[in-house]
Backbone as CSV, one residue per row, in Angstrom:
resi,resn,N_x,N_y,N_z,CA_x,CA_y,CA_z,C_x,C_y,C_z
1,MET,179.981,120.544,17.074,179.267,121.812,17.150,179.839,122.760,16.115
2,SER,179.296,122.731,14.940,179.819,123.535,13.841,178.673,123.919,12.917
3,PRO,178.903,124.910,12.049,177.857,125.263,11.072,177.439,124.085,10.218
4,ASP,178.386,123.189,9.877,178.042,122.025,9.060,177.094,121.084,9.787
5,GLY,177.154,121.097,11.116,176.287,120.225,11.896,174.992,120.894,12.317
6,GLY,174.709,122.067,11.751,173.479,122.766,12.079,173.618,123.731,13.230
7,PHE,174.851,123.971,13.655,175.117,124.860,14.787,175.236,126.279,14.265
8,TYR,174.221,127.094,14.546,174.237,128.479,14.071,175.426,129.213,14.677
9,TYR,176.134,129.956,13.847,177.345,130.612,14.346,177.435,132.038,13.844
10,ASP,177.526,132.998,14.781,177.812,134.379,14.404,178.832,134.969,15.369
11,GLY,179.649,134.113,15.961,180.682,134.560,16.883,180.270,134.302,18.328
12,VAL,180.934,133.375,18.988,180.618,133.074,20.385,181.009,134.255,21.261
13,LYS,180.106,134.722,22.106,180.378,135.882,22.965,180.417,135.526,24.438
14,ALA,179.900,134.354,24.829,179.931,133.965,26.237,179.781,132.457,26.356
15,ILE,180.460,131.884,27.356,180.353,130.467,27.691,180.183,130.366,29.197
16,GLU,179.213,129.576,29.649,178.932,129.473,31.083,178.530,128.037,31.421
17,GLN,178.987,127.558,32.586,178.557,126.249,33.072,177.628,126.449,34.265
18,ASP,176.442,125.844,34.227,175.491,126.019,35.326,175.732,124.979,36.420
19,LYS,174.935,125.032,37.480,175.151,124.167,38.641,174.909,122.693,38.317
20,GLU,174.134,122.420,37.264,173.879,121.051,36.847,175.001,120.484,35.993
21,GLY,175.927,121.360,35.572,177.043,120.919,34.746,176.851,121.156,33.262
22,PHE,175.686,121.667,32.867,175.457,121.961,31.448,176.312,123.143,31.007
23,ILE,176.792,123.087,29.780,177.547,124.186,29.190,176.608,124.998,28.305
24,TRP,176.561,126.296,28.563,175.740,127.208,27.770,176.652,128.051,26.886
25,VAL,176.282,128.164,25.622,177.067,128.920,24.641,176.172,130.001,24.057
26,MET,176.647,131.237,24.122,175.831,132.373,23.690,176.444,133.083,22.496
27,MET,175.621,133.358,21.493,175.964,134.222,20.380,175.038,135.443,20.431
28,ASP,175.179,136.344,19.480,174.282,137.491,19.436,172.829,137.059,19.257
29,TYR,172.613,136.049,18.393,171.251,135.694,18.017,170.901,134.238,18.319
30,GLU,171.638,133.619,19.231,171.292,132.248,19.598,171.890,131.897,20.948
31,LEU,171.236,130.983,21.641,171.694,130.481,22.931,171.542,128.970,22.918
32,TYR,172.651,128.257,23.216,172.641,126.804,23.196,172.942,126.230,24.578
33,ARG,172.354,125.074,24.867,172.728,124.288,26.038,173.305,122.969,25.547
34,PHE,174.495,122.633,26.044,175.182,121.416,25.617,175.274,120.467,26.806
35,ASP,174.814,119.211,26.640,174.791,118.254,27.741,175.925,117.235,27.677
36,GLY,176.880,117.474,26.790,177.986,116.532,26.627,177.812,115.638,25.419
37,TYR,176.576,115.560,24.920,176.279,114.733,23.753,175.537,115.510,22.676
38,HIS,174.582,116.316,23.103,173.753,117.052,22.161,173.646,118.504,22.583
39,TYR,173.392,119.365,21.610,173.127,120.760,21.932,171.683,121.098,21.587
40,LYS,171.123,122.000,22.370,169.743,122.422,22.187,169.708,123.930,22.091
41,LYS,169.007,124.461,21.121,168.967,125.911,20.960,167.695,126.482,21.569
42,TYR,167.824,127.715,22.095,166.742,128.314,22.863,166.168,129.574,22.237
43,TYR,166.701,130.004,21.112,166.093,131.180,20.488,164.595,130.979,20.229
44,PRO,164.174,129.795,19.772,162.732,129.607,19.531,161.872,129.849,20.767
45,TYR,162.408,129.548,21.964,161.635,129.782,23.185,161.433,131.279,23.416
46,PHE,162.489,132.052,23.186,162.376,133.499,23.356,161.485,134.104,22.268
47,ALA,161.640,133.611,21.049,160.834,134.128,19.948,159.349,133.868,20.186
48,SER,159.016,132.768,20.846,157.615,132.460,21.114,157.019,133.411,22.155
49,ILE,157.889,134.010,22.996,157.420,134.960,24.005,156.932,136.243,23.342
50,ALA,157.722,136.719,22.369,157.368,137.954,21.651,157.791,137.773,20.187
51,PRO,156.942,137.154,19.387,157.291,136.811,18.005,157.644,138.006,17.124
52,THR,157.125,139.178,17.448,157.362,140.339,16.589,158.659,141.063,16.937
53,LYS,159.294,140.668,18.052,160.510,141.345,18.481,161.758,140.626,17.984
54,ARG,162.812,141.395,17.827,164.122,140.826,17.514,164.845,140.583,18.840
55,TRP,165.423,139.408,18.994,166.077,139.052,20.250,167.584,139.042,20.075
56,ILE,168.280,139.748,20.963,169.746,139.765,20.978,170.199,139.340,22.370
57,PHE,171.114,138.387,22.430,171.642,137.912,23.706,172.910,138.691,24.040
58,ASN,172.952,139.250,25.234,174.061,140.132,25.610,175.113,139.457,26.476
59,ASN,174.711,138.860,27.585,175.655,138.171,28.476,174.861,137.263,29.398
60,MET,175.579,136.434,30.174,174.909,135.508,31.086,175.820,135.185,32.258
61,VAL,175.207,134.755,33.366,175.938,134.315,34.556,175.150,133.178,35.190
62,SER,175.784,132.477,36.122,175.070,131.463,36.883,175.479,131.563,38.342
63,ASP,174.526,131.271,39.238,174.837,131.190,40.660,174.655,129.742,41.102
64,SER,174.477,129.505,42.385,174.346,128.133,42.869,172.956,127.552,42.616
65,HIS,172.070,128.338,42.023,170.708,127.871,41.775,170.298,127.950,40.305
66,TYR,170.604,129.065,39.640,170.049,129.311,38.323,171.088,129.830,37.338
67,LEU,170.685,129.774,36.052,171.404,130.471,34.991,170.566,131.687,34.612
68,TYR,171.239,132.829,34.383,170.566,134.067,34.010,171.065,134.508,32.638
69,ALA,170.136,134.781,31.747,170.472,135.242,30.402,169.957,136.668,30.228
70,ASN,170.856,137.550,29.877,170.506,138.956,29.691,170.301,139.227,28.207
71,THR,169.117,139.684,27.856,168.784,139.960,26.458,168.397,141.427,26.290
72,ASN,168.230,141.835,25.046,167.797,143.205,24.777,166.348,143.442,25.192
73,ASN,165.630,142.367,25.478,164.228,142.485,25.893,164.010,142.122,27.359
74,GLY,165.100,142.028,28.122,164.948,141.755,29.541,165.926,140.715,30.054
75,LEU,165.964,140.582,31.378,166.803,139.604,32.049,165.945,138.392,32.397
76,TYR,166.434,137.205,32.014,165.648,135.991,32.168,166.379,134.957,33.026
77,ARG,165.604,134.193,33.791,166.124,133.132,34.654,165.658,131.781,34.105
78,TYR,166.605,130.844,34.012,166.269,129.526,33.480,165.671,128.650,34.564
79,GLU,164.498,128.083,34.277,163.826,127.162,35.185,164.056,125.740,34.682
80,ARG,164.848,124.993,35.425,165.284,123.666,34.990,164.118,122.696,34.814
81,ILE,163.164,122.683,35.744,162.085,121.697,35.697,161.209,121.887,34.463
82,SER,160.854,123.150,34.180,159.986,123.417,33.028,160.771,123.602,31.736
83,ASP,162.100,123.699,31.849,162.959,123.933,30.681,162.529,125.205,29.942
84,ARG,162.272,126.249,30.725,161.848,127.520,30.162,162.587,128.668,30.847
85,PHE,162.579,129.829,30.196,163.158,131.039,30.771,162.032,131.957,31.252
86,GLU,162.202,132.493,32.455,161.222,133.392,33.056,161.829,134.787,33.179
87,LYS,161.111,135.804,32.743,161.605,137.170,32.850,161.542,137.638,34.297
88,ILE,162.671,138.182,34.787,162.709,138.667,36.170,163.020,140.159,36.262
89,TYR,163.474,140.763,35.143,163.728,142.203,35.178,163.838,142.727,33.760
90,ASP,163.820,144.060,33.641,163.984,144.706,32.347,165.406,144.499,31.828
91,ALA,165.649,144.926,30.611,166.976,144.789,30.013,168.004,145.601,30.791
92,VAL,169.164,145.027,31.026,170.268,145.696,31.711,171.503,145.599,30.819
93,SER,172.500,146.443,31.083,173.687,146.406,30.238,174.597,145.232,30.585
94,GLN,174.656,144.855,31.886,175.464,143.721,32.302,174.824,143.037,33.493
95,VAL,175.152,141.760,33.665,174.725,141.020,34.843,175.923,140.253,35.378
96,LYS,176.102,140.251,36.720,177.211,139.566,37.376,176.692,138.869,38.626
97,VAL,177.488,137.959,39.175,177.141,137.316,40.427,178.364,137.326,41.329
98,ASP,178.174,137.592,42.626,179.314,137.628,43.546,179.393,136.327,44.345
99,LYS,180.355,136.239,45.269,180.577,135.018,46.036,179.438,134.730,47.014
100,ALA,178.624,135.733,47.306,177.484,135.547,48.207,176.205,135.233,47.427
101,ASN,176.346,134.956,46.129,175.221,134.648,45.253,174.284,135.832,45.036
102,ASN,174.761,137.036,45.263,173.980,138.221,44.903,174.035,138.417,43.393
103,ILE,172.914,138.761,42.799,172.867,139.076,41.378,173.002,140.592,41.231
104,TRP,174.079,141.014,40.579,174.332,142.435,40.356,174.011,142.768,38.908
105,VAL,173.328,143.870,38.712,173.028,144.325,37.360,173.504,145.765,37.201
106,ARG,173.977,146.079,36.022,174.346,147.471,35.716,173.184,148.072,34.934
107,TYR,172.455,148.943,35.601,171.230,149.525,35.060,171.295,151.034,35.271
108,ASN,171.025,151.793,34.219,171.149,153.257,34.277,172.548,153.680,34.729
109,ASN,173.561,152.967,34.226,174.977,153.275,34.484,175.391,153.075,35.938
110,ARG,174.651,152.254,36.689,174.995,152.009,38.091,174.888,150.521,38.394
111,TRP,175.779,150.028,39.288,175.703,148.647,39.758,174.747,148.569,40.938
112,SER,173.798,147.637,40.861,172.827,147.432,41.936,172.618,145.945,42.142
113,ILE,172.163,145.587,43.349,171.809,144.202,43.651,170.342,143.999,43.308
114,LEU,170.069,142.970,42.529,168.695,142.676,42.125,168.091,141.613,43.033
115,ASP,166.950,141.925,43.625,166.165,140.925,44.347,165.369,140.162,43.288
116,THR,165.773,138.938,42.999,165.170,138.198,41.890,163.739,137.757,42.186
117,ASN,163.330,137.839,43.430,161.957,137.462,43.773,160.990,138.632,43.647
118,THR,161.438,139.824,44.052,160.553,140.999,44.014,160.818,141.911,42.817
119,GLY,162.008,141.777,42.201,162.356,142.668,41.099,162.836,144.026,41.555
120,GLU,163.092,144.190,42.841,163.562,145.471,43.358,165.082,145.576,43.277
121,LEU,165.568,146.812,43.069,167.000,147.072,43.005,167.476,147.732,44.290
122,ASN,168.610,147.266,44.776,169.275,147.874,45.926,170.580,148.469,45.423
123,THR,170.671,149.796,45.391,171.873,150.479,44.915,172.674,150.968,46.119
124,PRO,173.779,150.300,46.460,174.583,150.714,47.617,175.165,152.107,47.416
125,SER,175.446,152.761,48.525,175.993,154.115,48.470,177.497,154.104,48.252
126,TYR,177.997,155.207,47.707,179.419,155.472,47.541,179.693,156.828,48.190
127,ASP,180.662,156.862,49.093,180.958,158.123,49.790,179.703,158.696,50.449
128,GLY,178.832,157.803,50.909,177.636,158.237,51.610,176.491,158.670,50.726
129,GLU,176.673,158.578,49.406,175.621,159.011,48.492,175.359,157.948,47.432
130,GLU,174.170,157.966,46.883,173.851,157.051,45.790,174.555,157.541,44.538
131,PRO,175.275,156.670,43.840,176.059,157.121,42.690,175.182,157.450,41.484
132,THR,175.697,158.299,40.630,175.027,158.571,39.359,175.680,157.788,38.222
133,TYR,176.891,157.244,38.524,177.624,156.519,37.482,178.619,155.559,38.124
134,ASN,178.753,154.356,37.549,179.822,153.408,37.871,180.513,152.997,36.585
135,ASN,181.819,152.746,36.662,182.504,152.127,35.531,181.908,150.731,35.282
136,THR,182.098,150.223,34.102,181.600,148.879,33.792,182.412,147.806,34.507
137,THR,183.638,148.132,34.923,184.537,147.170,35.543,183.957,146.638,36.854
138,PHE,184.026,145.309,37.014,183.475,144.621,38.182,184.472,143.528,38.538
139,CYS,185.033,143.570,39.739,186.137,142.679,40.085,185.853,141.947,41.391
140,ILE,185.952,140.615,41.368,185.763,139.796,42.564,187.091,139.135,42.917
141,HIS,187.470,139.217,44.186,188.694,138.569,44.668,188.389,137.920,46.011
142,ASN,188.477,136.576,46.043,188.062,135.827,47.224,186.626,136.221,47.569
143,LYS,186.390,136.749,48.769,185.037,137.155,49.136,184.813,138.656,48.981
144,ASP,185.815,139.350,48.452,185.707,140.797,48.293,185.206,141.158,46.893
145,LEU,184.515,142.275,46.837,183.991,142.800,45.577,184.455,144.235,45.415
146,TYR,185.004,144.553,44.239,185.481,145.896,43.945,184.746,146.438,42.721
147,THR,184.324,147.693,42.828,183.827,148.420,41.663,184.555,149.758,41.620
148,PHE,184.322,150.523,40.562,185.138,151.700,40.312,184.286,152.836,39.775
149,ILE,184.660,154.050,40.156,184.054,155.259,39.597,185.191,156.119,39.065
150,HIS,185.235,156.235,37.755,186.312,156.958,37.074,187.670,156.395,37.504
151,ARG,188.411,157.061,38.396,189.733,156.586,38.804,189.772,156.182,40.288
152,LYS,188.602,155.946,40.862,188.518,155.583,42.273,188.190,154.100,42.448
153,PHE,188.870,153.461,43.439,188.624,152.063,43.799,187.670,152.025,44.992
154,TYR,186.678,151.153,44.936,185.780,150.961,46.066,185.644,149.465,46.382
155,ARG,185.588,149.152,47.679,185.333,147.771,48.112,183.986,147.727,48.817
156,PHE,183.212,146.666,48.526,181.865,146.573,49.080,181.899,146.057,50.508
157,ASN,181.220,146.788,51.404,181.043,146.376,52.791,179.673,145.699,52.880
158,TYR,179.674,144.375,52.939,178.419,143.626,52.919,177.574,143.907,54.157
159,ALA,178.213,144.049,55.298,177.472,144.257,56.541,176.706,145.576,56.542
160,GLU,177.309,146.615,55.946,176.694,147.934,55.964,176.076,148.335,54.625
161,ASN,176.150,147.433,53.650,175.550,147.679,52.331,176.029,148.998,51.719
162,LYS,177.342,149.162,51.687,177.897,150.372,51.083,179.282,150.076,50.529
163,PHE,179.701,150.912,49.586,181.047,150.814,49.034,181.955,151.811,49.747
164,VAL,183.141,151.331,50.099,184.103,152.145,50.835,185.284,152.480,49.930
165,LEU,185.656,153.754,49.878,186.769,154.197,49.046,188.086,153.611,49.556
166,CYS,188.849,153.008,48.652,190.133,152.415,49.005,191.309,153.199,48.436
167,LEU,191.141,153.734,47.230,192.265,154.397,46.563,191.755,155.241,45.404
168,THR,192.410,156.364,45.193,192.204,157.169,43.988,193.515,157.209,43.226
169,LEU,193.497,156.842,41.975,194.721,156.842,41.181,195.244,158.266,41.023
170,PRO,196.567,158.413,40.975,197.150,159.754,40.828,196.981,160.300,39.419
171,ASN,197.528,161.492,39.215,197.503,162.211,37.933,196.159,162.901,37.728
172,SER,196.186,163.902,36.924,194.976,164.678,36.663,194.291,164.240,35.373
173,SER,194.707,163.089,34.879,194.131,162.585,33.639,192.631,162.354,33.786
174,ASN,191.918,162.533,32.706,190.488,162.255,32.708,190.186,160.788,32.430
175,GLY,191.223,160.003,32.221,191.031,158.590,31.920,190.393,157.847,33.079
176,TYR,189.728,156.729,32.757,189.069,155.955,33.791,189.504,154.491,33.725
177,ILE,189.212,153.752,34.776,189.604,152.349,34.873,188.700,151.509,33.984
178,ARG,189.321,150.763,33.076,188.553,149.952,32.135,188.586,148.471,32.466
179,PHE,189.701,147.995,33.047,189.836,146.576,33.371,190.502,146.431,34.729
180,ALA,190.149,145.366,35.443,190.775,145.093,36.737,190.751,143.592,36.991
181,GLN,191.862,143.074,37.518,191.917,141.666,37.893,192.860,141.500,39.073
182,ALA,192.451,140.702,40.057,193.283,140.438,41.227,194.120,139.185,40.998
183,TYR,195.350,139.227,41.517,196.254,138.084,41.399,197.267,138.135,42.532
184,MET,197.312,137.067,43.349,198.305,136.938,44.408,198.351,138.167,45.318
185,GLY,197.174,138.638,45.732,197.116,139.762,46.654,197.358,141.115,46.028
186,LYS,197.430,141.152,44.709,197.629,142.416,44.000,196.454,142.648,43.062
187,LEU,196.123,143.905,42.879,195.069,144.263,41.944,195.709,144.996,40.770
188,TRP,195.554,144.413,39.587,196.059,145.023,38.366,194.918,145.766,37.698
189,VAL,195.106,147.048,37.451,194.060,147.842,36.820,194.625,148.564,35.600
190,TYR,193.826,148.571,34.560,194.246,149.237,33.322,193.355,150.447,33.080
191,THR,193.980,151.597,32.871,193.248,152.821,32.569,193.419,153.166,31.091
192,ASP,192.464,153.891,30.564,192.489,154.174,29.128,193.400,155.332,28.756
193,GLU,194.027,155.982,29.732,194.892,157.117,29.426,196.341,156.903,29.840
194,ASP,196.555,156.321,31.021,197.936,156.255,31.506,198.416,154.859,31.861
195,GLY,197.805,153.834,31.280,198.379,152.512,31.359,197.969,151.671,32.549
196,LEU,198.905,150.824,32.977,198.635,149.756,33.930,199.215,150.066,35.307
197,TYR,198.406,149.803,36.349,198.852,149.986,37.730,198.796,148.654,38.470
198,LYS,199.775,148.457,39.363,199.782,147.310,40.257,199.571,147.828,41.673
199,VAL,198.499,147.364,42.325,198.111,147.877,43.637,198.113,146.729,44.646
200,ASP,198.725,146.952,45.805,198.716,145.966,46.877,197.372,146.023,47.606
201,LEU,196.687,144.877,47.715,195.349,144.867,48.277,195.326,144.934,49.805
202,SER,196.451,144.705,50.461,196.471,144.808,51.919,196.657,146.244,52.389
203,SER,197.345,147.042,51.590,197.618,148.431,51.977,197.000,149.449,51.029
204,PHE,196.583,149.002,49.847,196.076,149.855,48.782,197.090,150.929,48.389
205,LYS,198.334,150.493,48.320,199.404,151.350,47.832,199.814,150.891,46.438
206,ILE,200.122,151.864,45.594,200.554,151.547,44.236,201.994,151.051,44.282
207,GLU,202.225,149.838,43.756,203.558,149.259,43.779,204.305,149.449,42.467
208,ASP,203.558,149.608,41.385,204.222,149.773,40.095,203.255,150.406,39.100
209,HIS,203.848,150.983,38.049,203.058,151.626,37.005,203.748,151.400,35.672
210,TYR,202.975,151.033,34.666,203.495,150.767,33.331,202.798,151.691,32.339
211,GLU,203.583,152.484,31.664,203.019,153.400,30.666,202.382,152.596,29.538
212,PRO,201.305,153.118,28.949,200.701,152.398,27.811,201.669,152.392,26.637
213,PHE,201.814,151.236,26.006,202.675,151.209,24.831,201.858,151.659,23.622
214,PRO,202.499,152.079,22.539,201.793,152.728,21.420,200.581,151.984,20.898
215,LYS,200.663,150.651,20.822,199.551,149.901,20.250,198.298,149.947,21.123
216,ASN,198.466,150.336,22.382,197.312,150.348,23.280,196.700,151.724,23.446
217,LYS,197.106,152.673,22.660,196.513,153.997,22.750,195.178,154.029,22.001
218,ASP,194.449,155.076,22.237,193.174,155.296,21.546,192.152,154.189,21.820
219,ASN,192.146,153.668,23.075,191.145,152.689,23.496,191.125,151.417,22.652
220,SER,192.293,151.002,22.143,192.319,149.800,21.321,192.269,148.524,22.146
221,LEU,192.460,148.623,23.468,192.438,147.432,24.314,191.005,146.905,24.429
222,ARG,190.843,145.598,24.134,189.522,144.983,24.161,189.347,144.021,25.336
223,THR,190.432,143.390,25.772,190.341,142.459,26.891,191.686,142.379,27.591
224,PHE,191.645,141.847,28.817,192.805,141.938,29.699,192.774,140.722,30.620
225,CYS,193.926,140.071,30.831,193.951,138.883,31.682,195.319,138.724,32.330
226,VAL,195.324,138.339,33.613,196.555,137.987,34.307,196.576,136.470,34.424
227,ASP,197.610,135.822,33.868,197.633,134.362,33.912,198.233,133.854,35.222
228,LYS,198.339,132.519,35.379,198.781,131.921,36.636,200.251,132.163,36.934
229,ARG,200.995,132.619,35.943,202.406,132.952,36.153,202.616,134.449,36.367
230,GLY,201.519,135.199,36.376,201.619,136.630,36.620,201.891,137.457,35.388
231,LYS,201.846,136.854,34.208,202.026,137.619,32.972,200.700,138.270,32.586
232,ILE,200.802,139.440,31.972,199.619,140.215,31.596,199.343,140.025,30.108
233,TRP,198.162,139.535,29.790,197.747,139.356,28.401,196.839,140.514,28.012
234,LEU,197.149,141.149,26.877,196.413,142.322,26.414,195.882,142.048,25.007
235,GLY,194.574,141.955,24.902,193.960,141.745,23.596,193.531,143.076,23.005
236,THR,194.090,143.426,21.865,193.815,144.721,21.249,193.269,144.550,19.840
237,ILE,192.848,145.651,19.274,192.386,145.639,17.888,193.512,145.185,16.963
238,ASP,194.748,145.519,17.333,195.898,145.242,16.472,196.573,143.906,16.742
239,GLY,196.111,143.159,17.744,196.740,141.871,18.018,196.794,141.569,19.503
240,LEU,197.441,140.454,19.830,197.551,139.985,21.204,198.969,140.231,21.714
241,TYR,199.074,140.824,22.909,200.362,141.169,23.491,200.494,140.559,24.880
242,ILE,201.725,140.263,25.275,202.010,139.762,26.611,203.012,140.691,27.275
243,LEU,202.678,141.131,28.482,203.579,141.960,29.268,204.213,141.098,30.348
244,GLU,205.541,141.082,30.403,206.277,140.405,31.457,206.639,141.453,32.499
245,PRO,205.879,141.548,33.616,206.084,142.639,34.577,207.492,142.727,35.140
246,SER,208.101,141.576,35.479,209.427,141.615,36.100,210.482,142.154,35.154
247,ALA,210.319,141.865,33.861,211.292,142.339,32.869,210.874,143.662,32.249
248,ARG,209.619,144.071,32.554,209.065,145.288,31.979,209.148,145.290,30.469
249,LYS,208.884,144.121,29.889,208.953,143.961,28.447,207.597,143.498,27.914
250,THR,207.263,143.973,26.706,206.039,143.572,26.056,206.377,142.876,24.759
251,GLY,205.765,141.713,24.548,205.967,140.970,23.309,204.646,140.694,22.634
252,THR,204.698,140.299,21.367,203.494,139.989,20.623,203.343,138.469,20.499
253,VAL,202.115,138.037,20.260,201.835,136.627,20.063,201.407,136.418,18.619
């Protein structure tokens, strides 16, 4: 799978495996399905839907039934039998799936559950009210789902279809939560102003705080990951860094 082999390449932005085991590879201007032997490109299928439009692929997810591809011209569901994509909703900024197979979309700056059969959105309440804004951060841990508003943590109550406030980060900073990942009963969250917090998920108490190091200022952080040994990987504009929490040391890769 390379440019020499006819594989169009403009930077891979997403990789997903569907329930059938196929690997899907997404670029800005192409979508491929790989069956272990051959790859098949799907841009021509989208182009045939609206030949005069430019198609950009944004992100994708899969549940226990379908693969969903989010484009600038709408959200599409892959139909395995017909080998075609069917439009199920307008364009959204992000699409996610939770452990209950709910399809969540971020539309008009809010996370909502999409009914893929009717096209209706269910926007759960926060603090008893429908939100006007959610952070882009979306975190799943076991069967729990967490979303965030500025510096507030919320956990979704599936039975009551609402988000419940768990914690508000301290300080009067205007910074907001940009990344979150759960590991071993702890939630690691990174804010764009005052660094990294370690939160215990059983009590929602802050256990530790790490000031942002110079290279991570000015929103240079692009991605964030906690590995199986508990080390924090920070991908920035200036390079890749590893934080060793126990030693409180940061190194470069």
